[in-house]
All heavy atoms as an XYZ file, in Angstrom:
650
protein
N     132.518    191.839     68.419
C     133.528    191.297     69.282
C     134.863    191.319     68.519
O     134.943    190.854     67.393
C     133.159    189.856     69.661
C     134.202    189.188     70.484
S     133.879    187.462     70.977
C     132.143    187.311     71.085
N     135.917    191.855     69.137
C     137.210    191.911     68.437
C     137.851    190.528     68.321
O     137.659    189.672     69.178
C     138.056    192.823     69.317
C     137.385    192.871     70.633
C     135.956    192.524     70.425
N     138.577    190.345     67.247
C     139.356    189.129     67.064
C     140.826    189.487     67.253
O     141.279    190.527     66.782
C     139.159    188.555     65.667
C     137.792    187.959     65.493
C     137.703    187.228     64.192
N     137.544    188.206     63.110
C     137.614    187.901     61.827
N     137.890    186.677     61.459
N     137.419    188.806     60.918
N     141.549    188.641     67.931
C     142.974    188.877     68.145
C     143.754    187.636     67.721
O     143.217    186.528     67.705
C     143.301    189.215     69.621
C     142.604    190.502     70.036
C     142.893    188.085     70.543
N     145.006    187.843     67.379
C     145.866    186.716     67.033
C     147.185    186.856     67.777
O     147.625    187.958     68.087
C     146.137    186.630     65.522
C     146.804    187.908     65.011
C     144.870    186.353     64.751
C     147.326    187.806     63.609
N     147.761    185.739     68.077
C     149.082    185.729     68.694
C     150.101    185.942     67.576
O     150.054    185.255     66.558
C     149.326    184.389     69.366
C     150.688    184.261     69.977
C     150.880    182.884     70.606
O     150.018    182.022     70.509
N     151.991    182.696     71.246
N     151.032    186.883     67.740
C     152.012    187.063     66.673
C     152.966    185.877     66.603
O     153.430    185.366     67.618
C     152.751    188.344     67.058
C     152.507    188.522     68.512
C     151.220    187.832     68.829
N     153.200    185.430     65.394
C     154.178    184.387     65.117
C     155.220    184.985     64.182
O     154.910    185.873     63.385
C     153.517    183.181     64.453
C     152.426    182.480     65.235
C     151.758    181.407     64.375
C     152.983    181.853     66.494
N     156.433    184.483     64.270
C     157.524    184.992     63.446
C     158.147    183.829     62.703
O     158.312    182.748     63.255
C     158.564    185.703     64.321
C     157.954    186.821     65.111
C     157.482    186.616     66.395
C     157.795    188.084     64.552
C     156.894    187.631     67.118
C     157.202    189.107     65.265
C     156.746    188.882     66.547
O     156.151    189.888     67.259
N     158.485    184.065     61.444
C     159.036    182.984     60.632
C     160.260    183.461     59.874
O     160.437    184.654     59.611
C     157.985    182.466     59.648
O     157.647    183.464     58.710
N     161.088    182.480     59.520
C     162.250    182.735     58.674
C     162.513    181.468     57.876
O     162.301    180.356     58.365
C     163.493    183.150     59.514
C     163.956    182.027     60.423
C     164.624    183.639     58.629
N     162.930    181.645     56.631
C     163.246    180.506     55.776
C     164.757    180.328     55.731
O     165.500    181.292     55.516
C     162.703    180.717     54.366
C     162.867    179.511     53.473
C     162.225    179.716     52.110
O     162.218    180.819     51.564
N     161.685    178.646     51.548
N     165.217    179.101     55.938
C     166.642    178.807     55.841
C     167.019    178.772     54.369
O     166.496    177.976     53.593
C     166.958    177.469     56.514
C     168.369    176.987     56.280
C     169.465    177.741     56.706
C     168.615    175.787     55.635
C     170.763    177.307     56.485
C     169.904    175.345     55.417
C     170.975    176.106     55.837
O     172.263    175.672     55.616
N     167.939    179.678     53.970
C     168.319    179.777     52.566
C     169.742    179.290     52.280
O     170.267    179.496     51.197
C     168.135    181.208     52.064
C     169.096    182.210     52.697
O     170.045    181.808     53.418
O     168.902    183.423     52.465
N     170.353    178.661     53.277
C     171.708    178.148     53.101
C     172.789    179.109     53.514
O     173.936    178.719     53.699
N     172.429    180.397     53.650
C     173.420    181.420     54.014
C     173.099    182.127     55.317
O     173.903    182.930     55.790
C     173.536    182.494     52.913
O     172.306    183.232     52.842
C     173.856    181.886     51.554
N     171.938    181.857     55.896
C     171.485    182.651     57.036
C     171.438    181.886     58.362
O     170.757    182.301     59.295
C     170.122    183.279     56.741
C     169.046    182.254     56.418
O     169.311    181.080     56.195
N     167.798    182.710     56.389
N     172.172    180.796     58.469
C     172.136    179.987     59.694
C     172.608    180.774     60.916
O     172.007    180.681     61.985
C     172.966    178.721     59.525
N     173.678    181.546     60.772
C     174.182    182.320     61.909
C     173.172    183.377     62.343
O     173.017    183.632     63.530
C     175.526    182.943     61.581
C     176.639    181.918     61.493
C     177.997    182.545     61.236
O     178.145    183.768     61.388
O     178.908    181.773     60.880
N     172.500    183.985     61.398
C     171.458    184.966     61.745
C     170.303    184.276     62.464
O     169.809    184.789     63.477
C     170.953    185.678     60.495
C     169.736    186.501     60.747
N     169.785    187.709     61.400
C     168.431    186.264     60.479
C     168.548    188.187     61.514
N     167.714    187.335     60.958
N     169.886    183.136     61.958
C     168.762    182.416     62.559
C     169.083    182.056     64.004
O     168.296    182.309     64.912
C     168.406    181.156     61.743
C     167.791    181.558     60.386
C     167.450    180.254     62.522
C     167.623    180.407     59.414
N     170.255    181.447     64.229
C     170.606    180.952     65.558
C     171.204    182.022     66.465
O     171.259    181.829     67.663
C     171.579    179.782     65.438
N     171.639    183.139     65.923
C     172.275    184.135     66.770
C     171.467    185.389     67.005
O     171.616    186.047     68.027
N     170.602    185.711     66.052
C     169.838    186.965     66.141
C     168.343    186.712     66.156
O     167.637    187.200     67.020
C     170.185    187.885     64.945
O     171.601    188.103     64.939
C     169.466    189.205     65.042
N     167.868    185.973     65.181
C     166.428    185.758     65.042
C     165.863    184.989     66.221
O     164.806    185.330     66.743
C     166.143    185.046     63.719
C     164.704    184.787     63.471
C     163.761    185.694     63.067
C     164.016    183.548     63.636
N     162.535    185.086     62.964
C     162.668    183.771     63.309
C     164.415    182.278     64.023
C     161.719    182.763     63.346
C     163.471    181.271     64.065
C     162.131    181.523     63.725
N     166.552    183.940     66.653
C     166.118    183.155     67.820
C     167.339    182.932     68.706
O     168.170    182.067     68.419
C     165.508    181.826     67.405
S     164.873    180.868     68.811
N     167.426    183.690     69.761
C     168.599    183.620     70.631
C     168.580    182.416     71.564
O     169.563    182.162     72.246
C     168.741    184.910     71.467
O     167.548    185.083     72.247
C     168.945    186.115     70.561
N     167.509    181.646     71.570
C     167.414    180.476     72.436
C     167.986    179.210     71.822
O     167.947    178.150     72.446
N     168.508    179.296     70.591
C     169.101    178.123     69.962
C     170.565    178.408     69.654
O     170.974    179.559     69.499
C     168.345    177.698     68.682
C     168.359    178.806     67.627
C     166.928    177.282     69.030
C     167.715    178.415     66.300
N     171.340    177.329     69.556
C     172.768    177.441     69.277
C     173.079    176.684     67.995
O     172.705    175.516     67.851
C     173.588    176.825     70.433
O     173.222    177.482     71.643
C     175.069    176.975     70.189
N     173.773    177.345     67.085
C     174.147    176.711     65.822
C     175.198    175.636     66.090
O     176.224    175.896     66.723
C     174.688    177.758     64.847
C     175.052    177.262     63.453
C     173.835    176.687     62.740
C     175.668    178.389     62.645
N     174.941    174.437     65.605
C     175.878    173.322     65.749
C     176.668    173.139     64.459
O     177.893    173.011     64.481
C     175.136    172.011     66.119
C     176.081    170.825     66.119
C     174.438    172.165     67.462
N     175.969    173.164     63.311
C     176.650    173.039     62.020
C     175.800    173.645     60.922
O     174.592    173.794     61.052
C     176.963    171.572     61.697
O     175.775    170.856     61.476
N     176.478    173.994     59.825
C     175.802    174.581     58.673
C     176.570    174.171     57.425
O     177.741    174.515     57.278
C     175.764    176.101     58.796
C     175.148    176.766     57.587
O     174.248    176.227     56.975
N     175.645    177.933     57.233
N     175.923    173.419     56.544
C     176.577    172.971     55.319
C     176.159    173.781     54.097
O     176.713    173.593     53.022
C     176.260    171.498     55.033
O     174.864    171.383     54.710
C     176.621    170.603     56.207
N     175.160    174.647     54.252
C     174.582    175.322     53.104
C     173.414    174.538     52.526
O     172.593    175.082     51.797
N     173.349    173.255     52.847
C     172.223    172.406     52.450
C     171.328    172.080     53.642
O     170.164    171.790     53.483
C     172.721    171.107     51.820
C     173.397    171.314     50.489
C     172.440    171.886     49.454
O     171.351    171.363     49.229
N     172.829    172.978     48.824
N     171.916    172.116     54.834
C     171.153    171.945     56.061
C     171.901    172.602     57.211
O     173.101    172.835     57.132
C     170.856    170.476     56.373
C     172.107    169.647     56.580
O     172.955    170.008     57.418
O     172.235    168.609     55.907
N     171.150    172.947     58.214
C     171.750    173.486     59.436
C     171.251    172.644     60.600
O     170.130    172.146     60.581
C     171.411    174.963     59.645
C     169.957    175.270     59.949
S     169.623    176.993     60.381
C     169.872    176.978     62.139
N     172.102    172.483     61.587
C     171.743    171.761     62.799
C     171.885    172.735     63.952
O     172.891    173.455     64.055
C     172.648    170.529     63.019
C     172.301    169.839     64.329
C     172.531    169.567     61.843
N     170.866    172.776     64.804
C     170.935    173.627     65.981
C     170.526    172.839     67.215
O     169.831    171.835     67.132
C     170.071    174.882     65.827
C     168.586    174.645     65.813
C     167.851    174.576     66.997
C     167.895    174.499     64.622
C     166.479    174.367     66.991
C     166.524    174.293     64.603
C     165.830    174.229     65.785
O     164.483    174.019     65.781
N     171.010    173.315     68.360
C     170.611    172.748     69.648
C     169.643    173.724     70.287
O     169.879    174.938     70.295
C     171.825    172.538     70.543
N     168.531    173.194     70.816
C     167.554    174.085     71.442
C     167.929    174.356     72.891
O     168.722    173.645     73.490
C     166.129    173.566     71.309
C     165.863    172.281     72.073
O     166.295    172.167     73.230
O     165.178    171.408     71.514
N     167.344    175.416     73.429
C     167.648    175.844     74.781
C     166.926    175.074     75.858
O     167.302    175.149     77.023
N     165.891    174.341     75.492
C     165.130    173.583     76.493
C     165.937    172.427     77.057
O     166.091    172.274     78.249
C     163.830    173.046     75.904
C     162.704    174.055     75.970
O     162.817    175.026     76.721
O     161.713    173.858     75.245
N     166.413    171.578     76.162
C     167.112    170.383     76.632
C     168.350    170.057     75.821
O     168.903    168.982     75.959
C     166.157    169.181     76.632
C     165.590    168.905     75.257
O     166.125    169.356     74.255
N     164.499    168.171     75.201
N     168.747    170.968     74.964
C     169.927    170.731     74.145
C     169.700    169.768     73.004
O     170.638    169.341     72.355
N     168.432    169.425     72.746
C     168.113    168.524     71.635
C     168.561    169.119     70.315
O     168.502    170.325     70.113
N     169.022    168.275     69.428
C     169.493    168.740     68.123
C     168.408    168.582     67.073
O     167.690    167.583     67.053
C     170.747    167.985     67.721
C     171.906    168.347     68.617
C     173.180    167.732     68.164
N     174.254    168.207     69.029
C     175.511    168.224     68.690
N     175.876    167.768     67.509
N     176.420    168.684     69.525
N     168.324    169.590     66.216
C     167.300    169.628     65.178
C     167.947    170.018     63.853
O     168.801    170.899     63.821
C     166.214    170.650     65.528
C     165.660    170.448     66.903
N     164.631    169.571     67.163
C     166.011    170.987     68.091
C     164.355    169.589     68.457
N     165.189    170.434     69.046
N     167.511    169.392     62.775
C     168.048    169.668     61.444
C     167.009    170.411     60.620
O     165.850    170.007     60.550
C     168.432    168.363     60.725
O     169.413    167.678     61.518
C     168.992    168.641     59.346
N     167.456    171.486     59.994
C     166.623    172.278     59.090
C     167.231    172.140     57.699
O     168.408    172.445     57.502
C     166.590    173.767     59.498
C     165.664    174.553     58.585
C     166.187    173.922     60.947
N     166.449    171.676     56.746
C     166.928    171.507     55.377
C     166.746    172.793     54.580
O     165.876    173.616     54.885
C     166.183    170.356     54.697
C     166.457    169.046     55.378
O     167.594    168.641     55.524
N     165.400    168.383     55.831
N     167.564    172.939     53.558
C     167.498    174.102     52.685
C     166.069    174.346     52.228
O     165.389    173.423     51.763
C     168.407    173.875     51.473
C     168.521    175.019     50.477
C     169.170    176.240     51.131
C     169.326    174.583     49.270
N     165.578    175.562     52.395
C     164.236    175.935     51.964
C     163.155    175.753     53.009
O     162.033    176.206     52.811
N     163.473    175.080     54.115
C     162.463    174.888     55.153
C     162.306    176.159     55.991
O     163.165    177.041     55.994
C     162.815    173.695     56.041
C     162.657    172.381     55.310
C     162.879    171.173     56.182
O     163.696    171.212     57.130
O     162.225    170.148     55.897
N     161.197    176.220     56.693
C     160.818    177.382     57.488
C     160.881    177.056     58.977
O     160.560    175.945     59.384
C     159.389    177.802     57.151
C     159.261    178.378     55.779
C     159.097    177.683     54.608
C     159.302    179.743     55.431
N     159.026    178.549     53.550
C     159.151    179.831     54.027
C     159.450    180.928     56.160
C     159.140    181.041     53.346
C     159.432    182.131     55.483
C     159.280    182.175     54.089
N     161.254    178.065     59.775
C     161.194    177.971     61.229
C     160.188    178.998     61.711
O     160.143    180.131     61.204
C     162.557    178.257     61.855
C     163.632    177.224     61.540
C     164.454    177.693     60.357
C     164.514    177.015     62.739
N     159.376    178.618     62.690
C     158.344    179.505     63.230
C     158.480    179.539     64.744
O     158.628    178.496     65.389
C     156.926    179.019     62.835
C     155.850    179.895     63.479
C     156.768    179.003     61.316
N     158.457    180.757     65.299
C     158.447    180.931     66.752
C     157.267    181.817     67.120
O     156.759    182.570     66.307
C     159.761    181.533     67.299
C     160.095    182.865     66.626
C     160.911    180.539     67.162
C     161.324    183.569     67.177
N     156.868    181.727     68.385
C     155.698    182.480     68.822
C     156.058    183.801     69.492
O     155.185    184.504     69.959
C     154.835    181.640     69.775
O     155.570    181.324     70.931
N     157.316    184.144     69.543
C     157.723    185.414     70.115
C     159.220    185.456     70.305
O     159.922    184.464     70.115
N     159.717    186.612     70.696
C     161.152    186.811     70.820
C     161.800    185.889     71.843
O     162.988    185.599     71.760
C     161.437    188.265     71.173
N     161.034    185.415     72.809
C     161.608    184.584     73.864
C     161.332    183.101     73.672
O     161.659    182.297     74.535
C     161.111    185.052     75.234
C     161.446    186.480     75.494
N     162.731    186.907     75.698
C     160.679    187.575     75.545
C     162.736    188.219     75.879
N     161.503    188.642     75.784
N     160.732    182.739     72.542
C     160.467    181.331     72.244
C     161.799    180.656     71.925
O     162.541    181.110     71.062
C     159.519    181.221     71.058
C     159.041    179.802     70.795
O     159.555    178.870     71.423
O     158.140    179.653     69.963
N     162.111    179.585     72.616
C     163.401    178.941     72.421
C     163.283    177.607     71.693
O     164.259    176.866     71.589
C     164.151    178.750     73.754
C     163.326    177.918     74.721
C     164.544    180.079     74.343
C     164.060    177.538     75.985
N     162.119    177.313     71.179
C     161.931    176.054     70.457
C     161.192    176.299     69.146
O     159.969    176.157     69.073
C     161.165    175.024     71.307
O     159.940    175.617     71.748
C     161.966    174.586     72.512
N     161.914    176.666     68.084
C     161.259    176.863     66.796
C     160.642    175.566     66.289
O     161.133    174.474     66.579
C     162.392    177.295     65.871
C     163.500    177.708     66.755
C     163.342    176.936     68.023
N     159.580    175.704     65.539
C     158.965    174.574     64.857
C     159.407    174.638     63.401
O     159.404    175.712     62.796
C     157.438    174.640     64.960
O     157.081    174.687     66.348
C     156.790    173.434     64.322
N     159.777    173.493     62.836
C     160.283    173.427     61.472
C     159.174    172.935     60.551
O     158.481    171.967     60.862
C     161.495    172.471     61.393
C     162.598    172.925     62.352
C     162.014    172.374     59.964
C     163.668    171.886     62.586
N     159.029    173.617     59.396
C     158.012    173.249     58.416
C     158.621    173.211     57.021
O     159.457    174.055     56.684
C     156.880    174.290     58.378
C     156.082    174.376     59.636
C     156.365    175.340     60.586
C     155.045    173.498     59.878
C     155.624    175.432     61.761
C     154.294    173.577     61.041
C     154.589    174.547     61.985
N     158.177    172.265     56.199
C     158.501    172.317     54.777
C     157.734    173.503     54.192
O     156.806    174.035     54.818
C     158.078    171.037     54.045
O     156.645    170.936     54.086
C     158.724    169.801     54.664
N     158.084    173.894     52.978
C     157.361    174.996     52.338
C     155.886    174.662     52.171
O     155.020    175.500     52.397
C     157.992    175.337     50.978
O     159.331    175.802     51.213
C     157.212    176.415     50.246
N     155.590    173.418     51.824
C     154.201    173.011     51.629
C     153.419    173.097     52.946
O     152.283    173.584     52.972
C     154.129    171.590     51.072
C     154.676    171.444     49.672
C     156.212    171.419     49.598
O     156.888    171.135     50.615
O     156.740    171.718     48.515
N     154.019    172.614     54.026
C     153.363    172.705     55.332
C     153.167    174.154     55.755
O     152.106    174.537     56.252
C     154.201    171.983     56.396
C     154.285    170.492     56.219
C     155.366    169.855     57.073
O     156.351    170.524     57.455
O     155.216    168.665     57.361
N     154.198    174.953     55.559
C     154.161    176.363     55.949
C     153.066    177.117     55.198
O     152.253    177.810     55.813
C     155.538    176.994     55.693
C     155.632    178.457     56.016
C     155.782    178.897     57.331
C     155.602    179.421     55.012
C     155.897    180.245     57.624
C     155.710    180.755     55.299
C     155.851    181.174     56.605
O     155.955    182.519     56.902
N     153.040    176.980     53.878
C     152.057    177.735     53.098
C     150.631    177.245     53.305
O     149.687    178.014     53.123
C     152.404    177.723     51.590
O     152.499    176.364     51.140
C     153.711    178.446     51.332
N     150.471    175.991     53.688
C     149.108    175.497     53.937
C     148.604    175.900     55.328
O     147.399    175.907     55.561
C     149.046    173.973     53.790
O     149.724    173.332     54.843
N     149.507    176.239     56.207
C     149.123    176.532     57.584
C     149.075    178.038     57.893
O     148.270    178.463     58.716
C     150.133    175.870     58.528
C     149.787    176.055     59.994
C     150.738    175.279     60.852
N     150.458    173.867     60.684
C     150.638    172.953     61.601
N     151.158    173.267     62.757
N     150.350    171.702     61.378
N     149.920    178.813     57.236
C     150.069    180.231     57.605
C     149.819    181.164     56.440
O     150.036    180.812     55.275
C     151.495    180.500     58.134
C     151.818    179.703     59.372
C     152.729    178.654     59.321
C     151.216    179.978     60.583
C     153.027    177.912     60.445
C     151.509    179.235     61.713
C     152.411    178.209     61.640
O     152.699    177.476     62.762
N     149.381    182.367     56.770
C     149.240    183.457     55.814
C     150.125    184.580     56.325
O     150.010    185.010     57.481
C     147.766    183.949     55.731
C     147.665    185.186     54.851
C     146.873    182.836     55.245
N     151.056    185.036     55.484
C     151.965    186.098     55.908
C     151.253    187.445     55.838
O     150.534    187.745     54.879
C     153.203    186.113     55.022
C     154.045    184.870     55.179
C     155.302    184.881     54.336
O     155.529    185.849     53.587
O     156.071    183.915     54.425
N     151.471    188.245     56.857
C     150.910    189.594     56.925
C     151.999    190.607     56.620
O     153.165    190.371     56.946
C     150.329    189.857     58.320
C     149.230    188.900     58.773
C     148.847    189.195     60.218
C     148.024    189.009     57.863
N     151.621    191.730     56.029
C     152.635    192.766     55.721
C     153.180    193.408     56.992
O     152.601    193.398     58.024
C     151.886    193.770     54.884
C     150.444    193.501     55.076
C     150.311    192.103     55.594
């Protein structure tokens, strides 16, 4: 029996890539602020604001996912295995 997985996509906030994250990687969110230590974005569902700290990861389930989930590095590495 074949096994299948839903593709997930991730990106780590490195202090310099907030515009890429909110403008290209996930088009369903809008960048509110970026200090280089944290970024704040508004989601497309309800305009809720979310803070991503330097080094944290965002995960979406596809190109049209408008609500990234935020993970610390420890949470991310314990939950996911990156594929080439």
